N, CA, C and O atoms as a GROMACS GRO file, in nm:
protein
  644
    1MET      N    1   9.436   7.487  10.288
    1MET     CA    2   9.553   7.570  10.312
    1MET      C    3   9.515   7.716  10.285
    1MET      O    4   9.447   7.745  10.186
    2GLY      N    5   9.558   7.806  10.372
    2GLY     CA    6   9.524   7.946  10.360
    2GLY      C    7   9.615   8.021  10.265
    2GLY      O    8   9.701   7.963  10.198
    3LYS      N    9   9.596   8.149  10.261
    3LYS     CA   10   9.675   8.236  10.174
    3LYS      C   11   9.812   8.267  10.231
    3LYS      O   12   9.905   8.297  10.156
    4ILE      N   13   9.827   8.260  10.363
    4ILE     CA   14   9.955   8.289  10.428
    4ILE      C   15  10.030   8.158  10.442
    4ILE      O   16   9.984   8.064  10.508
    5ILE      N   17  10.148   8.152  10.378
    5ILE     CA   18  10.222   8.027  10.376
    5ILE      C   19  10.368   8.049  10.415
    5ILE      O   20  10.422   8.159  10.404
    6SER      N   21  10.429   7.943  10.461
    6SER     CA   22  10.572   7.947  10.490
    6SER      C   23  10.648   7.913  10.363
    6SER      O   24  10.592   7.862  10.266
    7GLU      N   25  10.775   7.941  10.367
    7GLU     CA   26  10.864   7.909  10.254
    7GLU      C   27  10.857   7.760  10.220
    7GLU      O   28  10.868   7.722  10.104
    8GLY      N   29  10.839   7.675  10.322
    8GLY     CA   30  10.835   7.531  10.303
    8GLY      C   31  10.714   7.481  10.226
    8GLY      O   32  10.719   7.371  10.171
    9LYS      N   33  10.607   7.556  10.221
    9LYS     CA   34  10.484   7.515  10.151
    9LYS      C   35  10.483   7.555  10.004
    9LYS      O   36  10.395   7.514   9.928
   10VAL      N   37  10.580   7.635   9.964
   10VAL     CA   38  10.582   7.689   9.828
   10VAL      C   39  10.588   7.579   9.722
   10VAL      O   40  10.515   7.586   9.623
   11ASP      N   41  10.672   7.479   9.741
   11ASP     CA   42  10.691   7.373   9.640
   11ASP      C   43  10.560   7.308   9.598
   11ASP      O   44  10.530   7.298   9.479
   12LEU      N   45  10.482   7.265   9.696
   12LEU     CA   46  10.357   7.194   9.669
   12LEU      C   47  10.258   7.282   9.593
   12LEU      O   48  10.196   7.237   9.497
   13ILE      N   49  10.244   7.406   9.637
   13ILE     CA   50  10.150   7.498   9.573
   13ILE      C   51  10.193   7.530   9.431
   13ILE      O   52  10.111   7.528   9.339
   14VAL      N   53  10.320   7.559   9.412
   14VAL     CA   54  10.371   7.594   9.279
   14VAL      C   55  10.354   7.475   9.183
   14VAL      O   56  10.313   7.494   9.068
   15LYS      N   57  10.384   7.357   9.230
   15LYS     CA   58  10.371   7.238   9.145
   15LYS      C   59  10.227   7.223   9.095
   15LYS      O   60  10.205   7.196   8.977
   16LYS      N   61  10.131   7.241   9.184
   16LYS     CA   62   9.991   7.230   9.146
   16LYS      C   63   9.952   7.338   9.046
   16LYS      O   64   9.888   7.310   8.944
   17LEU      N   65   9.992   7.462   9.074
   17LEU     CA   66   9.956   7.574   8.986
   17LEU      C   67  10.020   7.559   8.848
   17LEU      O   68   9.956   7.585   8.746
   18LYS      N   69  10.146   7.519   8.845
   18LYS     CA   70  10.216   7.500   8.717
   18LYS      C   71  10.149   7.389   8.636
   18LYS      O   72  10.140   7.399   8.513
   19SER      N   73  10.104   7.283   8.703
   19SER     CA   74  10.038   7.172   8.631
   19SER      C   75   9.905   7.218   8.570
   19SER      O   76   9.857   7.158   8.474
   20GLN      N   77   9.848   7.323   8.625
   20GLN     CA   78   9.724   7.380   8.573
   20GLN      C   79   9.750   7.486   8.465
   20GLN      O   80   9.656   7.542   8.408
   21GLY      N   81   9.878   7.511   8.436
   21GLY     CA   82   9.914   7.610   8.335
   21GLY      C   83   9.894   7.754   8.379
   21GLY      O   84   9.880   7.843   8.295
   22ARG      N   85   9.893   7.777   8.508
   22ARG     CA   86   9.871   7.912   8.560
   22ARG      C   87   9.998   7.996   8.547
   22ARG      O   88  10.109   7.945   8.562
   23LYS      N   89   9.981   8.124   8.518
   23LYS     CA   90  10.091   8.219   8.504
   23LYS      C   91  10.117   8.283   8.641
   23LYS      O   92  10.032   8.353   8.695
   24LEU      N   93  10.237   8.258   8.696
   24LEU     CA   94  10.271   8.303   8.831
   24LEU      C   95  10.344   8.437   8.829
   24LEU      O   96  10.436   8.460   8.751
   25VAL      N   97  10.300   8.525   8.919
   25VAL     CA   98  10.360   8.658   8.934
   25VAL      C   99  10.418   8.666   9.075
   25VAL      O  100  10.355   8.623   9.172
   26LEU      N  101  10.537   8.720   9.083
   26LEU     CA  102  10.606   8.735   9.211
   26LEU      C  103  10.630   8.882   9.240
   26LEU      O  104  10.682   8.956   9.156
   27ALA      N  105  10.592   8.924   9.360
   27ALA     CA  106  10.619   9.060   9.408
   27ALA      C  107  10.672   9.044   9.550
   27ALA      O  108  10.653   8.940   9.612
   28GLY      N  109  10.737   9.146   9.601
   28GLY     CA  110  10.788   9.135   9.737
   28GLY      C  111  10.811   9.270   9.799
   28GLY      O  112  10.814   9.373   9.731
   29GLY      N  113  10.827   9.268   9.931
   29GLY     CA  114  10.854   9.391  10.001
   29GLY      C  115  10.827   9.381  10.148
   29GLY      O  116  10.808   9.273  10.204
   30CYS      N  117  10.825   9.499  10.211
   30CYS     CA  118  10.802   9.509  10.355
   30CYS      C  119  10.654   9.525  10.386
   30CYS      O  120  10.602   9.460  10.477
   31PHE      N  121  10.586   9.610  10.311
   31PHE     CA  122  10.442   9.635  10.326
   31PHE      C  123  10.407   9.661  10.472
   31PHE      O  124  10.315   9.600  10.528
   32ASP      N  125  10.482   9.751  10.534
   32ASP     CA  126  10.470   9.776  10.677
   32ASP      C  127  10.345   9.857  10.710
   32ASP      O  128  10.261   9.812  10.788
   33VAL      N  129  10.332   9.974  10.653
   33VAL     CA  130  10.210  10.054  10.669
   33VAL      C  131  10.152  10.066  10.528
   33VAL      O  132  10.198  10.144  10.445
   34LEU      N  133  10.049   9.986  10.504
   34LEU     CA  134   9.991   9.979  10.371
   34LEU      C  135   9.934  10.113  10.329
   34LEU      O  136   9.863  10.179  10.406
   35HIS      N  137   9.964  10.154  10.206
   35HIS     CA  138   9.916  10.281  10.154
   35HIS      C  139   9.871  10.261  10.009
   35HIS      O  140   9.893  10.153   9.953
   36PRO      N  141   9.808  10.362   9.947
   36PRO     CA  142   9.756  10.345   9.812
   36PRO      C  143   9.860  10.299   9.710
   36PRO      O  144   9.826  10.225   9.618
   37GLY      N  145   9.984  10.341   9.724
   37GLY     CA  146  10.089  10.296   9.631
   37GLY      C  147  10.107  10.145   9.635
   37GLY      O  148  10.126  10.082   9.531
   38HIS      N  149  10.103  10.088   9.755
   38HIS     CA  150  10.113   9.942   9.769
   38HIS      C  151   9.997   9.872   9.698
   38HIS      O  152  10.016   9.776   9.623
   39ILE      N  153   9.877   9.922   9.722
   39ILE     CA  154   9.758   9.859   9.666
   39ILE      C  155   9.761   9.864   9.514
   39ILE      O  156   9.733   9.764   9.448
   40ILE      N  157   9.793   9.978   9.458
   40ILE     CA  158   9.800   9.992   9.312
   40ILE      C  159   9.907   9.900   9.255
   40ILE      O  160   9.884   9.832   9.155
   41PHE      N  161  10.024   9.896   9.319
   41PHE     CA  162  10.132   9.808   9.273
   41PHE      C  163  10.086   9.662   9.275
   41PHE      O  164  10.104   9.590   9.176
   42LEU      N  165  10.028   9.617   9.385
   42LEU     CA  166   9.988   9.477   9.395
   42LEU      C  167   9.877   9.443   9.296
   42LEU      O  168   9.876   9.334   9.239
   43GLU      N  169   9.784   9.534   9.276
   43GLU     CA  170   9.675   9.510   9.181
   43GLU      C  171   9.730   9.498   9.038
   43GLU      O  172   9.689   9.410   8.962
   44LYS      N  173   9.822   9.587   9.003
   44LYS     CA  174   9.881   9.582   8.869
   44LYS      C  175   9.969   9.458   8.854
   44LYS      O  176   9.976   9.400   8.746
   45ALA      N  177  10.036   9.417   8.962
   45ALA     CA  178  10.115   9.294   8.957
   45ALA      C  179  10.024   9.175   8.929
   45ALA      O  180  10.054   9.091   8.844
   46LYS      N  181   9.913   9.167   8.999
   46LYS     CA  182   9.817   9.058   8.977
   46LYS      C  183   9.766   9.058   8.833
   46LYS      O  184   9.750   8.952   8.773
   47ASN      N  185   9.741   9.175   8.779
   47ASN     CA  186   9.690   9.184   8.642
   47ASN      C  187   9.790   9.134   8.538
   47ASN      O  188   9.753   9.110   8.423
   48ALA      N  189   9.916   9.119   8.576
   48ALA     CA  190  10.019   9.071   8.484
   48ALA      C  191  10.015   8.919   8.467
   48ALA      O  192  10.082   8.864   8.379
   49GLY      N  193   9.937   8.851   8.550
   49GLY     CA  194   9.932   8.704   8.542
   49GLY      C  195   9.807   8.649   8.607
   49GLY      O  196   9.706   8.718   8.618
   50ASP      N  197   9.816   8.522   8.650
   50ASP     CA  198   9.701   8.455   8.709
   50ASP      C  199   9.706   8.447   8.861
   50ASP      O  200   9.604   8.463   8.928
   51VAL      N  201   9.824   8.421   8.915
   51VAL     CA  202   9.839   8.398   9.059
   51VAL      C  203   9.950   8.488   9.111
   51VAL      O  204  10.062   8.488   9.059
   52LEU      N  205   9.918   8.566   9.215
   52LEU     CA  206  10.014   8.659   9.273
   52LEU      C  207  10.069   8.606   9.405
   52LEU      O  208   9.994   8.583   9.501
   53PHE      N  209  10.201   8.585   9.409
   53PHE     CA  210  10.273   8.552   9.531
   53PHE      C  211  10.340   8.679   9.581
   53PHE      O  212  10.408   8.747   9.504
   54VAL      N  213  10.322   8.711   9.709
   54VAL     CA  214  10.388   8.825   9.769
   54VAL      C  215  10.487   8.773   9.873
   54VAL      O  216  10.448   8.708   9.970
   55LEU      N  217  10.614   8.801   9.852
   55LEU     CA  218  10.718   8.765   9.949
   55LEU      C  219  10.723   8.876  10.052
   55LEU      O  220  10.746   8.992  10.019
   56LEU      N  221  10.701   8.840  10.179
   56LEU     CA  222  10.692   8.939  10.286
   56LEU      C  223  10.814   8.932  10.376
   56LEU      O  224  10.840   8.830  10.440
   57GLU      N  225  10.889   9.041  10.379
   57GLU     CA  226  11.013   9.047  10.456
   57GLU      C  227  10.991   9.023  10.605
   57GLU      O  228  10.886   9.055  10.660
   58SER      N  229  11.092   8.966  10.668
   58SER     CA  230  11.089   8.940  10.812
   58SER      C  231  11.108   9.072  10.889
   58SER      O  232  11.158   9.170  10.835
   59ASP      N  233  11.068   9.069  11.014
   59ASP     CA  234  11.087   9.187  11.100
   59ASP      C  235  11.234   9.222  11.113
   59ASP      O  236  11.271   9.340  11.108
   60GLN      N  237  11.317   9.122  11.129
   60GLN     CA  238  11.461   9.146  11.146
   60GLN      C  239  11.522   9.212  11.023
   60GLN      O  240  11.605   9.302  11.036
   61LYS      N  241  11.481   9.169  10.905
   61LYS     CA  242  11.532   9.227  10.781
   61LYS      C  243  11.489   9.373  10.769
   61LYS      O  244  11.567   9.459  10.726
   62ILE      N  245  11.364   9.401  10.806
   62ILE     CA  246  11.314   9.539  10.797
   62ILE      C  247  11.392   9.629  10.892
   62ILE      O  248  11.424   9.743  10.857
   63LYS      N  249  11.423   9.582  11.011
   63LYS     CA  250  11.504   9.660  11.105
   63LYS      C  251  11.638   9.697  11.043
   63LYS      O  252  11.686   9.810  11.057
   64LEU      N  253  11.699   9.601  10.973
   64LEU     CA  254  11.827   9.629  10.906
   64LEU      C  255  11.811   9.730  10.793
   64LEU      O  256  11.896   9.817  10.774
   65LEU      N  257  11.703   9.717  10.718
   65LEU     CA  258  11.682   9.804  10.601
   65LEU      C  259  11.632   9.943  10.638
   65LEU      O  260  11.672  10.042  10.577
   66LYS      N  261  11.543   9.950  10.737
   66LYS     CA  262  11.470  10.074  10.765
   66LYS      C  263  11.503  10.139  10.898
   66LYS      O  264  11.468  10.255  10.920
   67GLY      N  265  11.568  10.066  10.988
   67GLY     CA  266  11.601  10.124  11.119
   67GLY      C  267  11.530  10.052  11.232
   67GLY      O  268  11.436   9.976  11.211
   68LEU      N  269  11.577  10.080  11.353
   68LEU     CA  270  11.528  10.007  11.470
   68LEU      C  271  11.383  10.035  11.506
   68LEU      O  272  11.321   9.956  11.578
   69SER      N  273  11.327  10.146  11.459
   69SER     CA  274  11.187  10.176  11.490
   69SER      C  275  11.089  10.103  11.398
   69SER      O  276  10.968  10.118  11.412
   70ARG      N  277  11.141  10.027  11.308
   70ARG     CA  278  11.058   9.955  11.212
   70ARG      C  279  11.079   9.806  11.230
   70ARG      O  280  11.184   9.766  11.280
   71PRO      N  281  10.986   9.723  11.193
   71PRO     CA  282  10.856   9.758  11.135
   71PRO      C  283  10.759   9.809  11.242
   71PRO      O  284  10.777   9.784  11.361
   72VAL      N  285  10.659   9.880  11.196
   72VAL     CA  286  10.553   9.925  11.285
   72VAL      C  287  10.468   9.805  11.324
   72VAL      O  288  10.428   9.790  11.439
   73HIS      N  289  10.440   9.720  11.226
   73HIS     CA  290  10.357   9.601  11.247
   73HIS      C  291  10.441   9.476  11.228
   73HIS      O  292  10.518   9.468  11.131
   74PRO      N  293  10.429   9.378  11.317
   74PRO     CA  294  10.504   9.253  11.300
   74PRO      C  295  10.461   9.177  11.174
   74PRO      O  296  10.352   9.199  11.122
   75GLN      N  297  10.547   9.089  11.127
   75GLN     CA  298  10.525   9.018  11.002
   75GLN      C  299  10.389   8.949  10.996
   75GLN      O  300  10.321   8.958  10.893
   76LYS      N  301  10.349   8.882  11.101
   76LYS     CA  302  10.220   8.809  11.097
   76LYS      C  303  10.103   8.904  11.080
   76LYS      O  304  10.004   8.870  11.014
   77GLU      N  305  10.110   9.023  11.139
   77GLU     CA  306  10.003   9.121  11.121
   77GLU      C  307  10.005   9.178  10.980
   77GLU      O  308   9.900   9.197  10.918
   78ARG      N  309  10.125   9.204  10.927
   78ARG     CA  310  10.135   9.253  10.789
   78ARG      C  311  10.081   9.149  10.693
   78ARG      O  312  10.014   9.182  10.595
   79ALA      N  313  10.111   9.022  10.721
   79ALA     CA  314  10.062   8.913  10.636
   79ALA      C  315   9.910   8.905  10.639
   79ALA      O  316   9.846   8.883  10.537
   80ARG      N  317   9.854   8.921  10.756
   80ARG     CA  318   9.708   8.915  10.768
   80ARG      C  319   9.641   9.025  10.686
   80ARG      O  320   9.540   9.001  10.620
   81VAL      N  321   9.697   9.144  10.691
   81VAL     CA  322   9.642   9.255  10.614
   81VAL      C  323   9.654   9.226  10.464
   81VAL      O  324   9.557   9.242  10.390
   82LEU      N  325   9.771   9.182  10.420
   82LEU     CA  326   9.789   9.151  10.278
   82LEU      C  327   9.697   9.039  10.232
   82LEU      O  328   9.644   9.043  10.121
   83SER      N  329   9.678   8.939  10.316
   83SER     CA  330   9.594   8.825  10.277
   83SER      C  331   9.447   8.864  10.264
   83SER      O  332   9.370   8.792  10.200
   84ALA      N  333   9.408   8.976  10.323
   84ALA     CA  334   9.270   9.022  10.311
   84ALA      C  335   9.242   9.090  10.178
   84ALA      O  336   9.127   9.116  10.143
   85ILE      N  337   9.346   9.119  10.103
   85ILE     CA  338   9.331   9.183   9.971
   85ILE      C  339   9.294   9.074   9.871
   85ILE      O  340   9.367   8.977   9.856
   86ASN      N  341   9.182   9.091   9.804
   86ASN     CA  342   9.131   8.983   9.719
   86ASN      C  343   9.221   8.946   9.603
   86ASN      O  344   9.215   8.833   9.556
   87PHE      N  345   9.304   9.035   9.554
   87PHE     CA  346   9.389   9.001   9.440
   87PHE      C  347   9.526   8.949   9.482
   87PHE      O  348   9.608   8.919   9.396
   88VAL      N  349   9.551   8.937   9.610
   88VAL     CA  350   9.673   8.871   9.659
   88VAL      C  351   9.637   8.725   9.683
   88VAL      O  352   9.550   8.694   9.764
   89ASP      N  353   9.704   8.635   9.611
   89ASP     CA  354   9.670   8.493   9.623
   89ASP      C  355   9.747   8.424   9.735
   89ASP      O  356   9.690   8.343   9.808
   90TYR      N  357   9.876   8.454   9.749
   90TYR     CA  358   9.958   8.392   9.853
   90TYR      C  359  10.054   8.495   9.911
   90TYR      O  360  10.113   8.575   9.838
   91VAL      N  361  10.068   8.492  10.043
   91VAL     CA  362  10.167   8.572  10.113
   91VAL      C  363  10.267   8.473  10.171
   91VAL      O  364  10.232   8.388  10.253
   92VAL      N  365  10.393   8.485  10.129
   92VAL     CA  366  10.498   8.395  10.176
   92VAL      C  367  10.575   8.464  10.286
   92VAL      O  368  10.638   8.568  10.264
   93LEU      N  369  10.569   8.407  10.406
   93LEU     CA  370  10.641   8.462  10.521
   93LEU      C  371  10.789   8.428  10.506
   93LEU      O  372  10.829   8.312  10.517
   94LEU      N  373  10.869   8.530  10.482
   94LEU     CA  374  11.013   8.506  10.467
   94LEU      C  375  11.079   8.499  10.604
   94LEU      O  376  11.052   8.581  10.691
   95PRO      N  377  11.166   8.401  10.621
   95PRO     CA  378  11.250   8.403  10.740
   95PRO      C  379  11.357   8.511  10.718
   95PRO      O  380  11.368   8.564  10.608
   96PHE      N  381  11.434   8.542  10.820
   96PHE     CA  382  11.543   8.636  10.802
   96PHE      C  383  11.643   8.576  10.704
   96PHE      O  384  11.694   8.466  10.727
   97MET      N  385  11.670   8.647  10.597
   97MET     CA  386  11.762   8.601  10.494
   97MET      C  387  11.882   8.693  10.492
   97MET      O  388  11.873   8.810  10.453
   98GLU      N  389  11.995   8.639  10.534
   98GLU     CA  390  12.117   8.720  10.540
   98GLU      C  391  12.184   8.734  10.404
   98GLU      O  392  12.246   8.836  10.375
   99ARG      N  393  12.171   8.631  10.323
   99ARG     CA  394  12.244   8.629  10.195
   99ARG      C  395  12.147   8.631  10.077
   99ARG      O  396  12.036   8.578  10.084
  100GLN      N  397  12.191   8.692   9.972
  100GLN     CA  398  12.112   8.699   9.850
  100GLN      C  399  12.082   8.560   9.795
  100GLN      O  400  11.980   8.540   9.730
  101SER      N  401  12.169   8.465   9.819
  101SER     CA  402  12.150   8.329   9.768
  101SER      C  403  12.023   8.266   9.826
  101SER      O  404  11.962   8.180   9.761
  102HIS      N  405  11.981   8.306   9.947
  102HIS     CA  406  11.857   8.254  10.004
  102HIS      C  407  11.737   8.300   9.921
  102HIS      O  408  11.646   8.221   9.892
  103TYR      N  409  11.736   8.428   9.884
  103TYR     CA  410  11.629   8.479   9.798
  103TYR      C  411  11.631   8.408   9.664
  103TYR      O  412  11.527   8.368   9.611
  104ASP      N  413  11.751   8.392   9.609
  104ASP     CA  414  11.765   8.326   9.479
  104ASP      C  415  11.707   8.185   9.482
  104ASP      O  416  11.638   8.144   9.389
  105ASP      N  417  11.735   8.111   9.590
  105ASP     CA  418  11.684   7.975   9.602
  105ASP      C  419  11.532   7.973   9.604
  105ASP      O  420  11.470   7.886   9.542
  106LEU      N  421  11.472   8.067   9.675
  106LEU     CA  422  11.326   8.073   9.682
  106LEU      C  423  11.265   8.110   9.548
  106LEU      O  424  11.165   8.052   9.506
  107VAL      N  425  11.325   8.205   9.480
  107VAL     CA  426  11.275   8.244   9.348
  107VAL      C  427  11.285   8.125   9.251
  107VAL      O  428  11.195   8.105   9.169
  108LYS      N  429  11.391   8.049   9.261
  108LYS     CA  430  11.405   7.930   9.175
  108LYS      C  431  11.301   7.825   9.209
  108LYS      O  432  11.258   7.750   9.120
  109LYS      N  433  11.258   7.816   9.334
  109LYS     CA  434  11.151   7.724   9.372
  109LYS      C  435  11.018   7.766   9.309
  109LYS      O  436  10.943   7.683   9.259
  110ILE      N  437  10.993   7.895   9.312
  110ILE     CA  438  10.866   7.946   9.260
  110ILE      C  439  10.865   7.946   9.108
  110ILE      O  440  10.762   7.922   9.046
  111MET      N  441  10.981   7.974   9.048
  111MET     CA  442  10.991   7.982   8.902
  111MET      C  443  10.876   8.066   8.843
  111MET      O  444  10.799   8.017   8.760
  112PRO      N  445  10.867   8.192   8.886
  112PRO     CA  446  10.756   8.274   8.836
  112PRO      C  447  10.771   8.303   8.688
  112PRO      O  448  10.880   8.298   8.631
  113ASP      N  449  10.659   8.334   8.627
  113ASP     CA  450  10.660   8.378   8.488
  113ASP      C  451  10.693   8.527   8.482
  113ASP      O  452  10.756   8.575   8.387
  114ILE      N  453  10.649   8.598   8.585
  114ILE     CA  454  10.664   8.744   8.591
  114ILE      C  455  10.720   8.781   8.729
  114ILE      O  456  10.677   8.728   8.831
  115ILE      N  457  10.816   8.872   8.730
  115ILE     CA  458  10.857   8.938   8.854
  115ILE      C  459  10.816   9.083   8.840
  115ILE      O  460  10.863   9.155   8.752
  116ALA      N  461  10.726   9.126   8.930
  116ALA     CA  462  10.671   9.260   8.923
  116ALA      C  463  10.762   9.359   8.995
  116ALA      O  464  10.819   9.328   9.099
  117ALA      N  465  10.773   9.478   8.938
  117ALA     CA  466  10.856   9.584   8.997
  117ALA      C  467  10.794   9.719   8.965
  117ALA      O  468  10.708   9.731   8.879
  118THR      N  469  10.841   9.820   9.038
  118THR     CA  470  10.804   9.958   9.006
  118THR      C  471  10.923  10.023   8.936
  118THR      O  472  11.038   9.983   8.958
  119PHE      N  473  10.896  10.122   8.854
  119PHE     CA  474  11.003  10.190   8.781
  119PHE      C  475  11.104  10.255   8.872
  119PHE      O  476  11.224  10.256   8.842
  120ALA      N  477  11.058  10.310   8.983
  120ALA     CA  478  11.147  10.389   9.069
  120ALA      C  479  11.213  10.307   9.180
  120ALA      O  480  11.284  10.364   9.263
  121SER      N  481  11.190  10.178   9.182
  121SER     CA  482  11.247  10.097   9.289
  121SER      C  483  11.399  10.101   9.283
  121SER      O  484  11.458  10.095   9.176
  122ASP      N  485  11.461  10.111   9.401
  122ASP     CA  486  11.607  10.118   9.404
  122ASP      C  487  11.671   9.980   9.411
  122ASP      O  488  11.794   9.969   9.414
  123ASP      N  489  11.590   9.875   9.414
  123ASP     CA  490  11.647   9.741   9.422
  123ASP      C  491  11.613   9.655   9.299
  123ASP      O  492  11.602   9.533   9.310
  124ASN      N  493  11.597   9.719   9.186
  124ASN     CA  494  11.562   9.644   9.065
  124ASN      C  495  11.676   9.559   9.013
  124ASN      O  496  11.652   9.466   8.936
  125ASN      N  497  11.800   9.589   9.052
  125ASN     CA  498  11.911   9.501   9.011
  125ASN      C  499  11.890   9.361   9.066
  125ASN      O  500  11.917   9.262   8.998
  126HIS      N  501  11.842   9.354   9.190
  126HIS     CA  502  11.810   9.224   9.250
  126HIS      C  503  11.700   9.155   9.170
  126HIS      O  504  11.708   9.035   9.143
  127ARG      N  505  11.598   9.230   9.134
  127ARG     CA  506  11.486   9.172   9.058
  127ARG      C  507  11.532   9.127   8.918
  127ARG      O  508  11.487   9.023   8.869
  128LYS      N  509  11.618   9.204   8.855
  128LYS     CA  510  11.670   9.164   8.724
  128LYS      C  511  11.749   9.034   8.734
  128LYS      O  512  11.734   8.946   8.650
  129ARG      N  513  11.831   9.023   8.838
  129ARG     CA  514  11.908   8.901   8.858
  129ARG      C  515  11.816   8.781   8.884
  129ARG      O  516  11.837   8.672   8.831
  130ALA      N  517  11.713   8.803   8.968
  130ALA     CA  518  11.618   8.697   8.999
  130ALA      C  519  11.543   8.652   8.873
  130ALA      O  520  11.518   8.534   8.854
  131ALA      N  521  11.509   8.747   8.789
  131ALA     CA  522  11.441   8.713   8.663
  131ALA      C  523  11.533   8.630   8.575
  131ALA      O  524  11.489   8.531   8.515
  132ASP      N  525  11.658   8.667   8.567
  132ASP     CA  526  11.754   8.590   8.487
  132ASP      C  527  11.770   8.449   8.541
  132ASP      O  528  11.776   8.353   8.464
  133LEU      N  529  11.778   8.435   8.673
  133LEU     CA  530  11.797   8.304   8.736
  133LEU      C  531  11.678   8.211   8.715
  133LEU      O  532  11.695   8.089   8.701
  134SER      N  533  11.559   8.268   8.713
  134SER     CA  534  11.438   8.186   8.707
  134SER      C  535  11.375   8.178   8.568
  134SER      O  536  11.279   8.104   8.548
  135GLY      N  537  11.427   8.254   8.475
  135GLY     CA  538  11.367   8.257   8.342
  135GLY      C  539  11.241   8.341   8.336
  135GLY      O  540  11.166   8.335   8.239
  136ALA      N  541  11.218   8.420   8.440
  136ALA     CA  542  11.099   8.506   8.446
  136ALA      C  543  11.121   8.632   8.364
  136ALA      O  544  11.234   8.668   8.330
  137LYS      N  545  11.011   8.698   8.335
  137LYS     CA  546  11.016   8.828   8.269
  137LYS      C  547  11.000   8.935   8.378
  137LYS      O  548  10.907   8.930   8.457
  138LEU      N  549  11.091   9.032   8.380
  138LEU     CA  550  11.079   9.144   8.473
  138LEU      C  551  10.984   9.245   8.411
  138LEU      O  552  11.008   9.296   8.302
  139VAL      N  553  10.875   9.272   8.482
  139VAL     CA  554  10.773   9.363   8.429
  139VAL      C  555  10.757   9.480   8.526
  139VAL      O  556  10.728   9.462   8.644
  140PHE      N  557  10.776   9.599   8.473
  140PHE     CA  558  10.754   9.720   8.551
  140PHE      C  559  10.606   9.752   8.541
  140PHE      O  560  10.559   9.808   8.442
  141VAL      N  561  10.532   9.716   8.646
  141VAL     CA  562  10.387   9.726   8.640
  141VAL      C  563  10.335   9.866   8.669
  141VAL      O  564  10.222   9.899   8.633
  142THR      N  565  10.416   9.948   8.734
  142THR     CA  566  10.374  10.085   8.763
  142THR      C  567  10.496  10.169   8.800
  142THR      O  568  10.601  10.117   8.838
  143LYS      N  569  10.480  10.299   8.787
  143LYS     CA  570  10.581  10.390   8.842
  143LYS      C  571  10.542  10.416   8.987
  143LYS      O  572  10.437  10.370   9.032
  144MET      N  573  10.623  10.488   9.059
  144MET     CA  574  10.586  10.525   9.196
  144MET      C  575  10.456  10.604   9.189
  144MET      O  576  10.441  10.692   9.104
  145ILE      N  577  10.365  10.574   9.276
  145ILE     CA  578  10.233  10.636   9.274
  145ILE      C  579  10.233  10.757   9.366
  145ILE      O  580  10.243  10.744   9.488
  146GLY      N  581  10.223  10.874   9.307
  146GLY     CA  582  10.218  10.996   9.386
  146GLY      C  583  10.340  11.009   9.476
  146GLY      O  584  10.453  10.980   9.436
  147ASP      N  585  10.316  11.051   9.596
  147ASP     CA  586  10.423  11.072   9.692
  147ASP      C  587  10.408  10.974   9.809
  147ASP      O  588  10.436  11.008   9.924
  148HIS      N  589  10.362  10.852   9.777
  148HIS     CA  590  10.338  10.754   9.882
  148HIS      C  591  10.466  10.684   9.922
  148HIS      O  592  10.541  10.636   9.837
  149SER      N  593  10.490  10.680  10.050
  149SER     CA  594  10.605  10.611  10.107
  149SER      C  595  10.575  10.589  10.254
  149SER      O  596  10.534  10.682  10.324
  150THR      N  597  10.596  10.467  10.302
  150THR     CA  598  10.574  10.440  10.443
  150THR      C  599  10.660  10.531  10.529
  150THR      O  600  10.613  10.585  10.629
  151THR      N  601  10.786  10.548  10.491
  151THR     CA  602  10.876  10.633  10.569
  151THR      C  603  10.824  10.775  10.574
  151THR      O  604  10.826  10.838  10.680
  152LYS      N  605  10.776  10.828  10.461
  152LYS     CA  606  10.722  10.965  10.460
  152LYS      C  607  10.597  10.974  10.544
  152LYS      O  608  10.577  11.074  10.614
  153ILE      N  609  10.512  10.873  10.539
  153ILE     CA  610  10.390  10.873  10.620
  153ILE      C  611  10.427  10.878  10.768
  153ILE      O  612  10.372  10.958  10.845
  154LEU      N  613  10.520  10.794  10.807
  154LEU     CA  614  10.557  10.788  10.949
  154LEU      C  615  10.628  10.914  10.995
  154LEU      O  616  10.605  10.961  11.106
  155THR      N  617  10.713  10.970  10.909
  155THR     CA  618  10.784  11.093  10.942
  155THR      C  619  10.688  11.210  10.952
  155THR      O  620  10.694  11.289  11.045
  156HIS      N  621  10.598  11.220  10.855
  156HIS     CA  622  10.500  11.328  10.853
  156HIS      C  623  10.411  11.323  10.976
  156HIS      O  624  10.375  11.427  11.032
  157ASN      N  625  10.375  11.204  11.018
  157ASN     CA  626  10.288  11.189  11.135
  157ASN      C  627  10.367  11.181  11.266
  157ASN      O  628  10.311  11.154  11.372
  158LYS      N  629  10.498  11.205  11.255
  158LYS     CA  630  10.587  11.210  11.370
  158LYS      C  631  10.587  11.082  11.453
  158LYS      O  632  10.603  11.085  11.575
  159VAL      N  633  10.569  10.969  11.384
  159VAL     CA  634  10.575  10.840  11.452
  159VAL      C  635  10.720  10.802  11.475
  159VAL      O  636  10.754  10.741  11.576
  160ILE      N  637  10.806  10.839  11.379
  160ILE     CA  638  10.947  10.811  11.392
  160ILE      C  639  11.014  10.928  11.464
  160ILE      O  640  10.995  11.044  11.426
  161CYS      N  641  11.089  10.899  11.567
  161CYS     CA  642  11.155  11.005  11.644
  161CYS      C  643  11.289  11.039  11.587
  161CYS      O  644  11.358  11.127  11.640
   0.00000   0.00000   0.00000
C-alpha cells in the first residue's frame, strides 16, 4: 500500500500503527502551491510524533474556501507532491465534506495523539474541537513562517485575475 490513501483505508493502517505503539500526528490543509512555510510546518508536525497523516482537501472544498480559480493543482497532483516528501507518511485524499461532522468522524477513526497546527491559523477552533473529540493533544508546531502564503504567491505572480 502506498502513501496516498483514501478515507476508507485509514482504519486498517491506524489499527496496525496503534498496535505497534506508534504516536500518530494529524495535519491537514489544501497544500495547493507548496512553499517553504508548508514544508517547515509538515516537518515540525512529523517531529511531534512517529507517523504523520496529512488530510488533503478536495478540489471542490478548495473552490469554496479560496475561490473559483483554485486549486491550481488537482487533488491527485497535490497528493503526489506531498507523498514525495520523506517525512510525510500518509496523504489521505478527502472527499468533498459539506459538514463538520464528516471531519469529526474521520478524526475519530484516526484517533491521533497529536493534531498539528500553526499559531496564526484562522481555523484552530476546528482543530481544538477535533482534539477534544479524539483525545488528542493540540500542538502548535510553528508560527507562520515569514510571509509565505499560496494566495500571496499567486497574487504577486499575477496568476489570479
